[in-house]
N, C-alpha and C positions, 0 to 999 in steps of 0.2 A: 081340281084341287090345286091349291097354291104349291108352286115348286119349292121344295125345301133347299136350304143352302147346301152347296157342295163343298168339297175340300178346298177348292180354289175359286175366288170370285170370277165371274165372267168378265169379258172384255169391257162391257158397258159399266159394270160395277167398279172395276179397277180405274176406269177413266175418270171416275168422280173425284178422286182425291185431289187432283190439281185444281179442280173448281171449288174446293172447299176454301172457306175463309178461315176465321179463327177457330171455329169449333165443329163444323159439320159439313156434310156434302150439300152442294146446291143442286146440281143436276148434271147428268152426263155431258161430257164434251165441253166443259167451260174452263179447261186448263188455260194458263197463261199462254197466249198465242205467240208465234214467231213474230217478233217486232219488226222484222225486215219488211213484212207485207202489210203493216198497219200504220196509221198515221202516227207521227211523233207524239210523245206524251203531252197531253193537253190540247193537241190539235183536234180539229173536227173533221169528220169525213165530208167529202164533197167540196172541199176548198173554201169553206165559210171563213169569214174574217175572224181573227182572233184578237184578244186583248194585247195591246203593247205592254212590254215589261215595265215594271216599276223601276224607278231609278235605283241603281246600285253601283257602288264604286268598284273599280277594277280589283283592288286587293281582296275585297270580300268575295267577288266572283271567282277569283283565282283559288282562294281557299276552299270554296265550295267545289270547284272542279278538280281539286287535288285529291287523287285516290292513292292510297298506300296501304300495304300490308305490314308496315313497320320496317321492312327491309328494302323493298323496291317500291317505286312510285311512278305515277304518270298523271296526265291530265285528261279529263273527259270533256266533251263539248256538245252543246253549251250547257251551262249549269245555273241559269238565272231563274227561270220560272218553269211551270209544268210544260210549256210549249217546247217540244223537242227535248224534254228532259232525258238525260242519260241514266237516270236512276230507276231501279226496279221496285215497284210497290210490293210485289210478292216477296222478293229477297229481303228488302228492308224490314218489312213487318215480321217475317218469320225469323230472321237472324237476330232481331232485337229480342224476340221471345226466347230464343235459344240462349242468348246472353243472360237474360233474366233468370233462367233456370239455375244458372251457376252463380247468381248474384253479381253478374258483371255488366248489367245493362248500363250502369253509370260509367263504365270503363271503355265503352265503345267510341267515345269522343263525338257522338252525334249531338247536334244542337237543334232542338225543336224549331227555333226561329228560322234556321236555314232549311230545314225539312219542309216547313210550311210553304215556302216559295213554290215547290213543285207538287205538294200534296193537296193544295186547294182545289185543283180540278177533280181530284179523286173524291173529295167531299161532295162535289156536285155530280159525281158519277160520270165525269167527262174525260177521264184519263184513258182515252181509247187504246193507246199503245200498250197499256198494261196487259191487254189480252183477257181481261176479266170483265164480267158483267157489272153494271153499275152497283148492284146491291153488294157485291164482293168488294168493289173499290171503296165504298163508304166504310165497310167494316174494317178493312185492312188499314185505311188511312187513320181511322179512330184508334185502332190498335197500335199502329206505329207511333203516333204522337204520344199516346198514353205511356207506352213502354219507354219512350225517350224522356219522359217527364214533362211533356207539353200537354196542351188542351186542344181538343177539336172545336170547331165552330158549331155550337149546338144548334143555332138557328138554321144554318146552311144544311146541316145533316138532317134535321127534322123535315125541312122543306123537300130535300131530295128523296127521303124515304116515303113521304106522302105521295110523291109522283109515281111511286112504285106500288102503292097500295090499291087493291081492288076489293072492296067489301071487307071481309075479315081475313084477308091474306095478302101476301106480297109477291110480286113478280121479280124475276132476275133483272128485267129491263123494262122500260115503258112500252117497248114494242112486243114484249112476250105475250102470247095468247092467253095464258092463264097463270094463276098463282100456284105455288108449290110449297110443300112443307119446309124444304131447305131454305128457300129465300125468306119465308116467314120467320123461321128461327133466327136467321141472320139479322133481320130487321129488329125483331124483339130483343135480341141480345144487345144490339147497339142502343136501342131506346132505353133499356133498363140500365145499361152501363153508364149512360149520360144522364140518367135520372130525368128522362123525358117521358111524357104521358104516352101510354099505349092505348090506341083507340078502342072503345068498347066493343065494336064488331070483331076486332082481332081477338080480344079476350074471350068473347063468346064462342067464336069458331075454334079457338085453341082448346077450350074445355070440351066442345063437342068432338073434336078429333081425338082427344085423349080417351073419352068414354067409348068412342066407336072402335078404338083399337083393341084387339083381343090378343091373348097370349099366343094363339096360333098364327095370327097374321103378323105379329111382331117377330116371331121366330122365322116365318117364311120370308120376310123382307125387312131385315134389321136396318138396312140403309134408309128405309122410310120411317121406321119406328124411332130411330135415334133423334131426328129433328123434332118430331112430335113430342117426345119426352123432354127434350131440351127446352122447347117453348113452354111446356107446362111447368117445368122447374123454374124457369126464369120468372114466370108470372105468379108462381106460388100454387101449390096443390092443397086444396081444402081437406078437412078431416074425412069427409065422405068419400073422397076419391083417392085417399092416400094408399090404402091397401091395394087397390087396383093398379095404381101407378107403380108400386113396388113390385107387384107380380109381373107387370109388363117389362120392367127393367131387368128382372131376373131372366125372363124368357129371352129377351134380346141379348143379354150377356151370354147365355148358354149357346145361342145360335152363332154368335161371333166367335166363341171359343172353338167352334168346329171349323172355322176358316183358317187358312194358312196365314203366315205372318206377312200378308200383303200390306202395303202402305195404307190402303183404304180401310182395311180391318183395324189397323193401329189407330187411325184417326177416329173411326166410329167408336172403338173401345175407349179411347181417351176421353172423347166427348161425353159418352154415357157415364163414365165414372166420375167426371166432374159434376154431373147432375145428381148422382146417386143419393147423396144426403138429403137434398131438397125433395127428392121423390120418396123418401122414407125407405130406401132400399139398402140392403147390406149385401154387397156382391163379394164373391170369393176373390182371393188375391190373384192378381195377374201373374201368370208363370214367367219368371224373369228370363228363362231360356228360350222364350218364344222366338226371339229374333236371331238366334244362333243359326249360322249358315246363310244369312241374308245380308250380312254386313259388308259394306263396300271397303275398298282399300283405305279410304280415309275415315273408317270406323263409323260411318253413318248408314242410313237407309236410302236407297235410290228408288225413283219412280220406275214403273215398268218400261223397259227398253233403254234405260239410262245406266251408265256405269259409275256416275258420280253421285254423291249423296244429295238429297233434296232437303232443304231446311225444315219444311213442314213435317215430312215423314220422320226425319231424325228427331225433331222436337217431341213428337208423340211417343216415339220409342223410348226416349230418355224419360219422359214424364211417366210412362207406364212402368219403368224400371228394368228395361232390357239390359242385362249385364254385359252383353257383347258390344254395346254401342257406347261411344265416347263423345263428349261434347266437342264439336269442332272448333278450331281456331276461328276468330271472327272474320279473317280474310280481308281482302282489299276493300276499302271503303273510304268515303270522304266524310266530312262533318255533316254533309247533307243527306247521306244515305249510301246504300250499296248499289253499285252500277249494274246495269243490265248485263247478264253473262254473255260473253262473246266467245266464238270459237278460237282455238289456238291457245297459246300461252297467255297468262294474265297480262293485259296491257299491250298485247302484240299489235293491235290495230289502232293504238293511240298515238303513234309517232307523229303524224302531221299536226294533230291538235296540240301536242306537247311543244312542238317547234313554235307554233303561234303563241302559246301561253307564255313561253319563256321570253318572247319579245315584249309582251306586256309586263311580265315580272321585272324585267330589267328597267322598265320605265317607272315602276311602282314599288320601290323598295329592294329590288335585287333578287337574285336567285339562290342566295345562300341557304335559305330555309328548305329548299328542294334538292340541293346539289347532291348530297350523299345517296339517297334512294334513286334519284334519276341517273346518276352515274352507273350504279349497279344495273338498273334496267337497261341502259344503253349497252353496257358491256356484255350482259348475260342474255339479252333477248333481241334487241334491235340490231346490233352490230352483226351477230352471227347470221341473221336473216338477210343481211345485205352484202355478204362477203363472197357471193358467187362470181364466177368468171364471165367476161363479156362473151357474146353480145348481150346488151341489156334492153329489155322492153321498157315501155313508158312507166309502168308501175315500179320496176326495179330502179329506174333512174330517179323517180320521185322519192322513193325511200332513201336512196343514197344522198340526195340533196337534203332531205330532212334530217338524216343522221348527222350530216355536217353542220346543219343549223343548230341542232341540239348541242352538239359538242362545242361549237363556237360560243354558244351562250353560256355553257358551263365552264369551259376552259379546263385547266388543270389535267387531272387524270383522264377525263373524258376526251379532251382534245388530243392528248397523246395516244390514247387507245385507237382513235379513229385514224390518226396519221399513220400508225403502225400497222393496223389490221385491215383497214378498208382497201381493197385492191384499187390500183390506179385507174383514173377515168380512161375511157376508151371510146373511140368512134367506130369500132368494129361492128359491121352490120348496119351502119347508119348511112344512108345516102343523102345527097343534096336534095332539098325539098321536104325532108322529113322534119318539119319545123319543130314539132313538140319534142322529139328526142334530141335534136340539135340544141334547142334552148336549154333543156335540162342538163345536157352534157356540159354546156358552157358554165352553168352554175356549179355543177359537180367538180369542175376543174379549177375553180377559184383557189388560189393560194396552194396549189399542188405543183409537183415537179413535172407534171404532164403538159404544162402550158405550151412549151416550145414545140412539142410533137403535135399537139392538137391544132396549133395555129400555123403550122407549116404551109408553105405555098401549095395550092391545090387541095387543101383540106376542105371537105364539105361544110365545115363550120364557117368558112369564109366566103362561101358562095353567096352572091348577092341576088341571084335570079329569083323569080317568084316561086313560092313553095307549091308542092303538089299535095301535101297533107297538112293538117294542123288547124284548119278552120278559118283562114282569111288573113287579110293584110295586117291587122293589128297584131296577130300572133307572129307573123313574119317580122313585124317591126320590133317586137320584143326580142326575138331570136337574134336579129341583126345587132340590136343594141347590146345584148349580153355578149355576143361574139366580139363586138367592137371594144367593149370594156376589157374582156379577157386578153385579146390580142393587141390592144392599144392601136387600133386601126381607125383613123379618122374617116376614111372612105366608107367603111361600114357604118360608122356613126351617121354620116350624111344620108346614106341609104335608109337607115332606120328611121330617122326623122321624117324623111319623105314618105315612107310607108305609113307612119303614124298620121301624118298630115292628111293622107288620102282617106283615112277612117275617121277623121275628126268631124264632129257635129257642131262643136262649140268649145269654148275654153274648158278644158278638163273633162270634156264629154266626147266619147268615141263610140262608134258603131261596131256591133258584131253582126255582120250581114247588113240588113237594112235598118235595124233598130238599135237605139242607144241601150247599152247594158252596163252594169256596174263593173263586171270583170273587164270588159273592153276599155272602160274609162280608167280603171286602175292601170291597165297595161299602157295605154296611150300617155297617161300622166307620168308614168315612170320613164317613158322614153323621152318625152318632150320637156318635162320639168317646167310647166308654164308658170308665169308669175301671176297666179290667180288663186283664190281660195277654192280648192277642189271640193271640200265638203259642202261649201255653200252652193257650188255648181251642181253637185249631185243631189242636194236637197231640192233645189229649184226644179230639177228634172224629175223629181218624184222617186228617185232611187233611195233616198234616205229621209228619215224624219225622226226627230227626238232620239237620235243615237241608234236607230234601227235602220239597217240598210238591207237591200235585197237586189237580185239580179235585174229585175224590172219593176216598174211602178206597181203593176198588178200583183206581183209576188210580195212586194213590200207590204201591201195592204193585208196580206194573209200571214205575215210574219210577226211573231210575238217578241222576238229578240234577235240579236246578231250573234253569230258564232264568234269564238275566240279569234279565229283567223280574220274575220271582218273587223273585229275590235282592234286587232293589231294594225290593220291597214288604216283605220280611222285615226289611231294614235299617231301614226306617221304623218297622215295627211293634215291633221289639225295643227301640227307643229311646223308644217311646211317642209318636212324632211322627205321629199318625194323619192329620193334615192333609196329609202328604206322600204318602199312599197313592194319591191321584189327582192328575193324570191319567196318571201313569206306568204305572199298572196296567191301563189300559183295553185 
């Protein structure tokens, strides 16, 4: 006998919610995955070549990359196309739907034309880092664009869905072994939403599935019944099947009412009720107290194992009328979308990207538009994270240098806060030969009162001997040059140039180990300041092409766009301001 639903869905059932797209479960285990272990948005697995980005000017890209909650702000990187996009398909689609519930979708500030730059791969089912299967990607891309007032590419969407069809059903992905009701319902929903034709075999199979479903089987497995009923509702239920469909909807609703207020139950319930009228069903009112006791501190509904609200679960709770749930604030977003959630405080990991973005901003209209929110972000988030006592490891020093770069770009209150609150630079715990930490300390000490102490005779910062750590002579050359600038030491400057010369492959081209690399070339160019066009040299060497650069020629062929840091480097190199290549490029 079929197992009847229990008071709480099993682990497999609960796992389905995150794999749901706009209206129903796909299959167990298709939740948005941890993006740290997947290719960047738009990239392909296995290192296949990707399309180079379309031309876009720096001000537009900076605006796309600018993320703010209205009070604090920061930059994400990069933000040009779907390749390595920092934006979350799941968060963007569902937060737009949340905003629409409250009539505020137009107030989010999102622009469909800027969203499209990274959503195009999702329309093709190729946004791998979304952690969602292709059928869900297509659905959420269409949903996000529509919610923001834009239009999906109907031809692309139709072509993608056809690759997922097998006979009268749809699969989650081309590699899936079989079709399933959830994927079929997703595809039919998208097709009908875009007024695209639904293949006749799909219509026929949908009708057979509806007629094969019994009240008993619907009650035993409501998670399977809901997508079957939704597909039938989307395609239209004829008069001969209307009573049967209404009976099935009632059986499914009663089964769902016996489940606890799990997110998956809310999603199934909401999806079923959206279809009820087209099924000819009149369902009892949803109890508004259902969500009581399951609300998170931010007044939403969380997925199992999480303490923060999930936009999809919260959407369905609000749609169903849970009185304990409140519409969340839109949160930090850019005009291109909501960023992928990161651990820690909002924007905590965006310090280095912001430092590079501000270099670009100063060259393209200035930083005034970002200054207020960035100053608050610096003072409330980044500066407190960087105020620990020495000794500092490499990550600590990199953060301190970036804090100083951001403050220097902003000036005013930000610069004063850093001068007052950031502990003095220190060489404590750093020995001669620790090239990376010595280099960062030299940058950290710029324009501070610690210069005399750090540059005293016998300081490891002034040691000219070969390094024992840090990766080779070109890094040693940069460390020596930074120390020479800090300590006004011509002998160190000569040693730096000699070390760079040893790594030089050609004008503005330098080796890291045995091969020319972009990072080494930027370092060597900063040290030697050659009278040559560095960008032209990097282009001839295959490191750059059409404004896209990467560490090696083979990596460049797989790179769709340059990071904001690389753009800042190119900005300086194109103008011949080689002195500005560091420290923003480290």
